[in-house]
BALOBA-1460 file (C-alpha; in Angstrom, 3 decimals):
// residues 60
<rec num="1" residu="x" x="8.798" y="-9.177" z="-4.168"/>
<rec num="2" residu="x" x="6.093" y="-6.486" z="-4.534"/>
<rec num="3" residu="x" x="4.183" y="-6.127" z="-7.774"/>
<rec num="4" residu="x" x="4.300" y="-2.819" z="-9.635"/>
<rec num="5" residu="x" x="0.768" y="-2.035" z="-8.455"/>
<rec num="6" residu="x" x="1.664" y="-2.842" z="-4.852"/>
<rec num="7" residu="x" x="4.619" y="-0.462" z="-5.163"/>
<rec num="8" residu="x" x="2.244" y="2.253" z="-6.375"/>
<rec num="9" residu="x" x="-0.041" y="1.583" z="-3.422"/>
<rec num="10" residu="x" x="2.869" y="1.508" z="-0.964"/>
<rec num="11" residu="x" x="4.030" y="4.899" z="-2.235"/>
<rec num="12" residu="x" x="0.568" y="6.307" z="-1.513"/>
<rec num="13" residu="x" x="0.452" y="4.634" z="1.909"/>
<rec num="14" residu="x" x="3.817" y="6.278" z="2.647"/>
<rec num="15" residu="x" x="2.303" y="9.627" z="1.682"/>
<rec num="16" residu="x" x="-0.548" y="9.104" z="4.152"/>
<rec num="17" residu="x" x="-3.395" y="8.221" z="1.782"/>
<rec num="18" residu="x" x="-6.358" y="6.260" z="3.151"/>
<rec num="19" residu="x" x="-7.651" y="3.158" z="1.364"/>
<rec num="20" residu="x" x="-10.476" y="5.239" z="-0.080"/>
<rec num="21" residu="x" x="-8.076" y="7.922" z="-1.326"/>
<rec num="22" residu="x" x="-5.800" y="5.273" z="-2.830"/>
<rec num="23" residu="x" x="-8.782" y="3.774" z="-4.631"/>
<rec num="24" residu="x" x="-9.814" y="7.145" z="-6.037"/>
<rec num="25" residu="x" x="-6.259" y="8.045" z="-7.069"/>
<rec num="26" residu="x" x="-5.686" y="4.714" z="-8.866"/>
<rec num="27" residu="x" x="-9.253" y="4.349" z="-10.204"/>
<rec num="28" residu="x" x="-9.850" y="1.059" z="-8.404"/>
<rec num="29" residu="x" x="-12.445" y="-0.021" z="-5.861"/>
<rec num="30" residu="x" x="-11.950" y="0.509" z="-2.149"/>
<rec num="31" residu="x" x="-12.076" y="-3.257" z="-1.730"/>
<rec num="32" residu="x" x="-9.187" y="-3.702" z="-4.181"/>
<rec num="33" residu="x" x="-7.231" y="-0.955" z="-2.459"/>
<rec num="34" residu="x" x="-7.731" y="-2.669" z="0.886"/>
<rec num="35" residu="x" x="-6.624" y="-5.996" z="-0.617"/>
<rec num="36" residu="x" x="-3.432" y="-4.424" z="-1.987"/>
<rec num="37" residu="x" x="-2.617" y="-2.901" z="1.401"/>
<rec num="38" residu="x" x="-3.233" y="-6.243" z="3.119"/>
<rec num="39" residu="x" x="-0.940" y="-7.996" z="0.621"/>
<rec num="40" residu="x" x="1.768" y="-5.391" z="1.221"/>
<rec num="41" residu="x" x="1.555" y="-5.789" z="4.992"/>
<rec num="42" residu="x" x="1.793" y="-9.562" z="4.606"/>
<rec num="43" residu="x" x="4.732" y="-9.461" z="2.190"/>
<rec num="44" residu="x" x="6.675" y="-6.969" z="4.306"/>
<rec num="45" residu="x" x="5.897" y="-8.929" z="7.502"/>
<rec num="46" residu="x" x="4.528" y="-5.864" z="9.278"/>
<rec num="47" residu="x" x="1.409" y="-5.310" z="11.349"/>
<rec num="48" residu="x" x="0.284" y="-1.875" z="10.226"/>
<rec num="49" residu="x" x="0.511" y="0.887" z="7.635"/>
<rec num="50" residu="x" x="2.978" y="2.927" z="9.683"/>
<rec num="51" residu="x" x="5.479" y="0.080" z="9.754"/>
<rec num="52" residu="x" x="5.009" y="-0.393" z="6.000"/>
<rec num="53" residu="x" x="5.571" y="3.324" z="5.413"/>
<rec num="54" residu="x" x="8.821" y="3.217" z="7.399"/>
<rec num="55" residu="x" x="10.072" y="0.309" z="5.260"/>
<rec num="56" residu="x" x="8.773" y="1.775" z="1.985"/>
<rec num="57" residu="x" x="12.078" y="3.320" z="0.810"/>
<rec num="58" residu="x" x="13.608" y="-0.165" z="0.789"/>
<rec num="59" residu="x" x="10.942" y="-1.418" z="-1.651"/>
<rec num="60" residu="x" x="10.266" y="1.538" z="-3.941"/>
């Protein structure tokens, strides 16, 4: 369901990273980081990062 990169991003979201911090950690742009987070929220059918973080163990 999630791509490998989305799983990496979800792990960082779960750890409390911001989009900017995710971008710096993965050496991607902030825009790309934001797009990955949006895709994750859509795929997990959740409204926010907190809900995604709660579900993260089921997808990692």
